[in-house]
C-alpha positions as CSV (number, residue, x, y, z in Angstrom):
1,X,-1.6,16.2,2.5
2,X,2.0,15.3,1.5
3,X,1.8,11.9,3.2
4,X,-1.5,11.1,1.6
5,X,0.0,11.9,-1.8
6,X,3.0,9.7,-1.1
7,X,0.7,6.8,-0.1
8,X,-1.4,7.3,-3.2
9,X,1.6,7.4,-5.6
10,X,3.1,4.2,-4.2
11,X,-0.3,2.5,-4.3
12,X,-1.0,3.7,-7.8
13,X,2.4,2.2,-8.9
14,X,1.5,-1.2,-7.3
15,X,-1.9,-1.2,-8.9
16,X,-0.4,-0.4,-12.4
17,X,2.2,-3.2,-12.1
18,X,-0.5,-5.7,-11.1
19,X,-2.6,-4.7,-14.1
20,X,0.3,-4.9,-16.4
21,X,1.0,-8.5,-15.4
22,X,-2.6,-9.7,-16.0
23,X,-3.2,-10.7,-19.6
24,X,-6.6,-12.3,-19.1
25,X,-9.2,-12.2,-16.4
26,X,-10.0,-9.8,-13.7
27,X,-7.8,-9.1,-10.7
28,X,-9.3,-10.5,-7.5
29,X,-6.6,-9.7,-5.1
30,X,-2.9,-8.8,-4.5
31,X,-0.3,-9.6,-1.9
32,X,2.3,-6.9,-1.2
33,X,5.4,-7.4,1.0
34,X,6.4,-4.4,3.0
35,X,9.7,-4.2,4.8
36,X,9.9,-2.9,8.3
37,X,12.0,0.0,6.9
38,X,9.9,0.4,3.7
39,X,8.9,3.8,2.4
40,X,5.5,3.5,4.2
41,X,4.4,1.6,7.3
42,X,2.5,-1.5,6.3
43,X,-0.9,-0.5,7.9
44,X,-0.9,2.8,6.0
45,X,-0.2,1.2,2.7
46,X,-2.9,-1.4,3.4
47,X,-5.5,1.4,4.1
48,X,-4.6,3.4,1.0
49,X,-4.5,0.4,-1.4
50,X,-7.8,-1.0,0.0
51,X,-9.5,2.3,-0.5
52,X,-8.2,2.7,-4.1
53,X,-9.2,-0.9,-5.2
54,X,-12.2,-1.8,-3.0
55,X,-13.0,-4.8,-5.1
56,X,-9.6,-6.4,-4.6
57,X,-8.6,-8.4,-1.6
58,X,-5.4,-6.7,-0.4
59,X,-3.1,-8.8,1.7
60,X,0.0,-7.1,3.3
61,X,2.8,-9.2,4.6
62,X,5.7,-7.7,6.5
63,X,9.3,-8.5,6.2
64,X,11.6,-8.0,9.1
65,X,14.5,-5.6,8.6
66,X,18.0,-7.1,8.7
67,X,21.1,-5.0,9.2
68,X,24.9,-5.5,9.3
69,X,27.0,-3.3,11.5
70,X,30.7,-2.5,11.6
71,X,30.7,-3.9,15.2
72,X,29.9,-7.4,13.8
73,X,26.2,-7.4,14.7
74,X,23.9,-8.9,12.0
75,X,20.2,-9.1,12.7
76,X,17.1,-6.9,13.4
77,X,17.8,-3.2,14.2
78,X,16.3,-1.2,16.9
79,X,13.7,0.9,15.0
80,X,13.3,4.2,16.9
81,X,11.0,5.9,14.3
82,X,9.3,4.9,11.1
83,X,7.1,7.1,9.0
84,X,6.7,8.2,5.4
85,X,10.1,7.8,3.7
86,X,11.9,8.3,7.0
87,X,13.3,5.7,9.4
88,X,15.6,6.0,12.4
89,X,17.2,2.8,13.4
90,X,20.3,1.8,15.3
91,X,22.4,-1.3,15.9
92,X,21.1,-2.8,19.2
93,X,24.6,-3.8,20.1
94,X,26.7,-0.6,19.7
95,X,24.0,2.0,18.8
96,X,25.7,3.0,15.5
97,X,23.8,3.3,12.3
98,X,24.1,0.0,10.5
99,X,23.8,-1.0,6.8
100,X,20.4,-2.3,5.8
101,X,20.6,-5.7,4.2
102,X,16.9,-6.4,3.7
103,X,13.5,-5.1,4.8
104,X,13.5,-1.7,3.1
105,X,11.4,-2.5,0.0
106,X,7.8,-2.6,-0.9
107,X,7.2,-5.5,-3.4
108,X,4.2,-6.8,-5.2
109,X,4.5,-10.5,-4.5
110,X,1.3,-12.0,-6.0
111,X,-1.6,-11.1,-8.2
112,X,-4.8,-13.3,-7.9
113,X,-7.0,-13.4,-11.0
114,X,-10.5,-14.7,-11.4
């Protein structure tokens, strides 16, 4: 139940932001970018959003995570686990926990209006 509530709260926020940006017309669809290390896995967010706004076309695009490690590595991490608000990832070069540079956000990228 907790994970469903988390999905619903994030989806509700995305829907509200989309509605705030539409001055005229009816929302036809949205595009949401989900980072590999986002608060929710992309497919779970897609399922929840689609069920909450069945009349909208929901498009989810993923963004690869990029990390920077003290060992000098910069690139995609090894993602060992990713679930609701929890990710375990390591530097593929030295196995330390690197700094995330990008790919941890969920962003409303586009609102399509009739």
